[in-house]
SELOTOR-277310 format. One line per 3 residues: their letters; for each residue x, y, z of C-alpha. Coordinates in nm, 3 decimals, m for minus. Each point is the difference from the previous one (the first is absolute). Layout:
<atoms>
A = X,Y,Z; ...
</atoms>
This chain:
<atoms>
MDL = 1.269,5.837,15.734; m0.041,m0.334,m0.183; m0.143,0.153,m0.319
DLD = 0.019,m0.137,m0.353; 0.053,0.289,m0.243; m0.146,m0.027,m0.348
LAQ = 0.268,0.140,m0.235; m0.266,0.116,m0.246; m0.140,0.219,0.277
VRA = 0.348,0.118,0.094; 0.071,0.088,m0.365; m0.326,0.195,m0.014
FVT = 0.107,0.195,0.308; 0.353,0.073,m0.130; m0.125,0.116,m0.341
TAE = m0.257,0.227,0.162; 0.265,0.136,0.236; 0.216,0.085,m0.303
TLH = m0.276,0.178,m0.193; m0.218,0.124,0.289; m0.289,m0.049,m0.240
FGH = m0.223,m0.309,m0.005; m0.094,0.045,m0.365; 0.361,0.036,m0.118
AAA = 0.111,m0.294,0.214; m0.277,m0.221,m0.142; 0.097,0.094,m0.355
RLG = 0.364,m0.083,0.069; m0.097,m0.343,0.132; m0.249,m0.066,m0.278
ISQ = m0.299,m0.050,0.232; m0.314,0.199,0.076; 0.004,0.272,0.261
QAL = m0.266,m0.194,0.192; 0.221,m0.310,0.009; 0.296,0.205,0.119
SKR = m0.202,0.167,0.274; m0.122,m0.339,0.121; 0.355,m0.135,0.019
VAR = 0.118,0.296,0.204; m0.308,m0.016,0.225; 0.057,m0.372,0.066
LES = 0.363,0.068,0.087; m0.104,0.277,0.239; m0.257,m0.236,0.157
LLG = 0.262,m0.272,0.044; 0.250,0.241,0.161; m0.267,0.178,0.205
VRL = 0.125,0.345,m0.101; m0.077,0.259,m0.269; 0.284,0.031,m0.249
FDR = m0.144,0.294,m0.198; m0.204,0.308,0.072; m0.239,0.037,m0.293
EPG = m0.129,0.353,0.059; 0.101,0.261,m0.098; 0.215,m0.179,m0.256
TRL = 0.189,m0.325,0.053; 0.290,0.002,0.243; 0.177,m0.250,0.222
TAA = m0.088,m0.019,0.366; 0.276,m0.035,0.259; m0.060,m0.376,m0.006
GER = 0.023,0.002,m0.380; 0.333,0.183,0.012; 0.135,m0.257,0.244
FEP = m0.132,m0.289,m0.208; 0.125,0.117,m0.342; 0.374,m0.089,0.025
AAR = m0.075,m0.348,0.138; m0.271,m0.050,m0.263; 0.252,0.071,m0.276
EAL = 0.241,m0.249,0.155; m0.276,m0.262,0.013; m0.069,0.044,m0.373
AAG = 0.370,m0.023,m0.083; 0.033,m0.316,0.212; m0.297,m0.150,m0.180
ERA = 0.161,0.066,m0.336; 0.323,m0.160,0.115; m0.187,m0.305,0.124
VSA = m0.182,m0.047,m0.331; 0.323,0.043,m0.199; 0.180,m0.253,0.222
ALG = m0.278,m0.256,m0.030; m0.015,0.031,m0.378; 0.377,0.016,m0.043
VRR = m0.038,0.332,m0.180; 0.272,0.265,0.019; m0.177,0.332,0.047
AVR = 0.136,0.302,m0.185; 0.177,0.270,0.201; m0.232,0.295,0.058
LDV = 0.198,0.324,m0.032; m0.161,0.330,0.096; 0.156,0.299,m0.177
WGH = m0.034,0.366,0.095; 0.145,0.336,m0.109; m0.199,m0.021,m0.325
LYA = 0.082,0.349,m0.125; 0.363,m0.112,m0.012; m0.087,m0.300,m0.221
PMR = 0.131,m0.285,0.220; m0.115,m0.266,m0.248; 0.295,0.091,m0.224
TVA = 0.229,m0.152,0.262; m0.231,m0.286,0.097; m0.038,m0.110,m0.362
QAA = 0.375,m0.038,m0.049; 0.044,m0.206,0.317; m0.315,m0.203,m0.067
AAF = 0.154,m0.154,m0.310; 0.295,m0.130,0.203; m0.232,m0.121,0.274
TAE = m0.223,m0.191,m0.242; 0.308,m0.173,m0.142; 0.110,m0.099,0.352
AGG = m0.350,m0.130,0.075; 0.013,m0.239,m0.294; m0.169,0.214,m0.261
TVA = m0.339,0.009,0.172; m0.195,0.313,0.089; 0.125,0.041,0.356
LEP = m0.053,0.371,0.069; m0.328,0.190,0.043; 0.071,0.375,0.027
GPG = m0.283,0.212,0.134; m0.051,0.365,0.095; 0.057,0.112,0.358
RDW = m0.127,0.337,0.121; 0.318,0.101,0.182; 0.279,m0.144,0.215
ESV = m0.204,0.009,0.318; m0.290,m0.199,m0.146; 0.238,m0.250,m0.164
AEA = 0.178,m0.050,0.333; m0.336,m0.082,0.161; m0.080,m0.250,m0.277
LLA = 0.341,m0.165,0.036; m0.038,m0.040,0.375; m0.352,m0.138,m0.048
GTV = 0.128,m0.253,m0.253; m0.228,0.111,m0.284; 0.300,0.078,m0.223
DAG = 0.341,m0.166,m0.012; 0.231,0.289,m0.091; m0.006,0.371,m0.074
FGR = 0.193,0.225,m0.236; 0.043,0.375,0.040; 0.183,0.253,0.214
VHA = 0.019,m0.119,0.360; 0.049,0.225,0.302; m0.056,m0.037,0.373
LPG = m0.367,0.014,0.099; m0.110,0.181,0.315; m0.065,m0.214,0.305
GRD = 0.211,m0.287,m0.135; m0.284,m0.116,m0.224; 0.254,m0.160,m0.236
QGL = 0.151,m0.229,0.264; 0.019,m0.357,m0.125; 0.079,0.106,m0.357
AQR = 0.333,m0.033,m0.180; 0.116,0.196,m0.302; 0.265,m0.004,m0.270
LVR = 0.109,0.296,m0.212; m0.015,m0.091,m0.370; 0.018,0.326,m0.195
LEP = 0.127,0.357,0.032; m0.161,0.214,m0.267; 0.105,0.357,m0.090
VDA = m0.286,0.249,m0.008; m0.057,0.302,m0.225; m0.186,0.320,0.076
VVS = m0.304,0.036,m0.227; m0.118,0.354,m0.069; m0.222,0.193,m0.238
AEH = 0.159,0.119,m0.322; m0.065,0.351,0.138; 0.199,m0.060,0.319
PLA = 0.301,0.234,0.038; 0.238,m0.299,m0.001; m0.166,m0.185,m0.289
GAA = 0.283,0.075,m0.241; 0.279,m0.128,0.223; 0.191,m0.313,m0.098
EVR = 0.017,m0.102,0.367; m0.070,0.160,0.338; 0.112,m0.040,0.358
PTD = m0.261,m0.080,0.265; 0.075,0.333,0.167; m0.089,0.181,m0.326
LRD = m0.362,m0.096,0.072; m0.027,0.200,0.323; m0.210,0.270,m0.166
STL = m0.239,m0.261,m0.143; m0.295,m0.183,0.155; 0.022,m0.375,0.052
WCP = m0.324,m0.163,m0.113; m0.074,m0.321,0.194; m0.256,m0.248,m0.140
AEL = m0.131,m0.101,0.346; 0.011,0.132,0.354; 0.364,0.098,0.061
PRL = 0.033,m0.188,0.335; m0.061,m0.322,m0.197; 0.269,0.080,m0.259
DFL = 0.316,m0.066,0.196; 0.242,0.045,m0.292; m0.142,0.334,m0.119
RRF = m0.018,0.133,0.355; 0.362,m0.091,0.071; 0.113,0.147,m0.334
ADE = m0.175,0.330,0.075; 0.145,0.016,0.350; 0.353,m0.082,m0.121
FGI = 0.015,0.259,m0.279; m0.202,0.282,0.153; m0.316,m0.030,m0.211
TRR = m0.240,0.190,0.224; m0.288,0.042,m0.246; m0.197,m0.324,m0.003
EDG = m0.349,m0.090,m0.119; m0.176,m0.333,0.013; m0.322,m0.145,m0.130
PNL = m0.172,m0.333,m0.067; 0.174,m0.267,m0.205; m0.223,m0.011,m0.308
GTD = 0.257,m0.143,m0.238; 0.277,0.124,m0.226; m0.230,0.197,m0.232
HLT = m0.131,0.201,0.295; 0.355,0.060,0.120; 0.125,0.129,m0.335
RHL = m0.301,0.230,m0.042; 0.092,0.169,0.327; 0.358,0.050,m0.120
RAD = m0.107,0.149,m0.334; m0.243,0.235,0.173; 0.257,0.166,0.227
PTR = 0.352,0.087,m0.127; 0.130,0.027,0.358; m0.066,m0.366,0.086
FTL = 0.218,m0.307,m0.035; m0.008,m0.362,0.110; 0.244,m0.290,m0.001
VPA = m0.032,m0.301,m0.232; 0.247,m0.285,m0.071; 0.225,0.097,m0.288
DAP = m0.115,m0.278,m0.235; m0.365,m0.016,0.107; m0.212,0.098,m0.302
LPD = m0.253,0.280,0.039; m0.338,m0.074,m0.164; 0.004,0.332,m0.185
PTG = 0.323,0.203,0.016; m0.147,0.286,m0.202; 0.074,0.331,0.170
LRS = 0.232,m0.160,0.257; 0.376,m0.025,0.046; 0.197,m0.266,0.189
LPL = 0.310,0.154,0.157; 0.281,m0.231,0.119; 0.104,0.077,0.357
TAP = 0.371,0.017,0.080; 0.231,0.108,0.282; m0.140,m0.215,0.153
TPL = m0.224,m0.242,m0.188; m0.288,m0.121,0.222; m0.059,m0.374,m0.008
YAW = m0.333,m0.171,0.067; 0.038,m0.330,0.188; m0.217,m0.296,m0.105
SLT = m0.014,m0.298,0.236; m0.158,m0.341,0.035; m0.161,m0.070,0.335
WRT = m0.154,m0.311,0.152; m0.121,m0.155,0.323; 0.267,m0.209,0.171
TPH = m0.236,m0.225,0.201; m0.219,m0.193,0.001; m0.027,m0.191,m0.327
PHP = 0.197,0.205,m0.253; m0.077,m0.107,m0.355; 0.225,m0.290,m0.110
LLP = 0.089,0.187,m0.321; 0.111,0.313,0.189; 0.374,m0.091,m0.017
ALL = m0.028,m0.039,m0.378; m0.175,0.338,m0.025; 0.273,0.170,0.203
HAF = 0.270,m0.165,m0.210; m0.169,0.109,m0.324; m0.019,0.364,0.110
TTT = 0.358,m0.004,0.131; 0.151,m0.149,m0.316; m0.203,0.235,m0.222
AHT = 0.120,0.295,0.208; 0.363,m0.096,m0.049; m0.049,m0.068,m0.372
HHW = m0.149,0.347,m0.057; 0.226,0.182,0.253; m0.305,0.117,0.193
LTY = 0.194,0.047,0.322; 0.266,0.242,m0.121; 0.056,0.268,0.262
HPT = 0.269,0.269,0.020; m0.011,0.178,0.338; 0.178,0.308,m0.136
TDW = m0.244,0.061,m0.288; m0.325,m0.176,0.103; m0.250,0.072,0.276
LPP = m0.193,m0.261,0.194; m0.228,0.085,0.293; 0.191,m0.095,0.318
PDR = m0.234,m0.292,0.092; 0.070,m0.162,m0.339; 0.379,0.001,0.030
PKL = 0.037,m0.293,0.243; m0.193,m0.219,m0.246; 0.300,0.008,m0.235
TPT = 0.234,m0.191,0.233; m0.142,m0.352,m0.026; m0.084,0.043,m0.369
L = 0.325,0.114,m0.160
</atoms>
């Protein structure tokens, strides 16, 4: 068990595990595919196990799946060691998800306050996360420092070891085709949408907020499809006057032509945005400043306004209000 891991080989493995394609992984690392393959092969030889099955297609073996989380932690530890030795303060890596709901609008406002607290230096590196589950895995592996999006309990306790803080409650509108029967209304109630079809831009089991909204207000007609971006979403809405989806009230649509945004009232659904981070080991030293920046920005912009008699929050989101208000 007394093995000396080469972090270049470990990085080659992790990048290949992310892409499941040797050519794409090599391009991301800026090396040849032959060099990448040699690094992975040497790592497999050192460990005495195969980490990938190459045919048909590239996929992790059982040993590779066991090795991946620890490999990510090893890379993160290496980065921390280099930063400590050089006296360099590494920027906070923030993975953001929920891209159709434009989370960067919120991150950008808090980032300005965070940069000021960090002494005016570039201290935040936002990056795209696929979804909450994948960001939770990255946080636990130590490859990112914090996450921003809508957080909910993951099956099997896969989010244990992570903390969260609610930073914004955002009203959502119903977006419909201009030909939808309700398109001319000044506002609608969620129950008015019971005869419409909820269009979900991903598999519905992964969209906790939309699923809970549909269950709460009796929306029985539901369709889902791949998340191919906002343009794809709006094309589906224009094509079928029975469909609707939910979008934050001030999130801009790329092309609103032929669409209507209908404010929802009685009650108004609120989308909960949260910061999340790993509590141990080695949280980023700038994490307290990041939390403070988001919290102060939230209070400045009244992001946490909630009226129980007129607003609706999914039940799992309601306890998050207590420590925040």
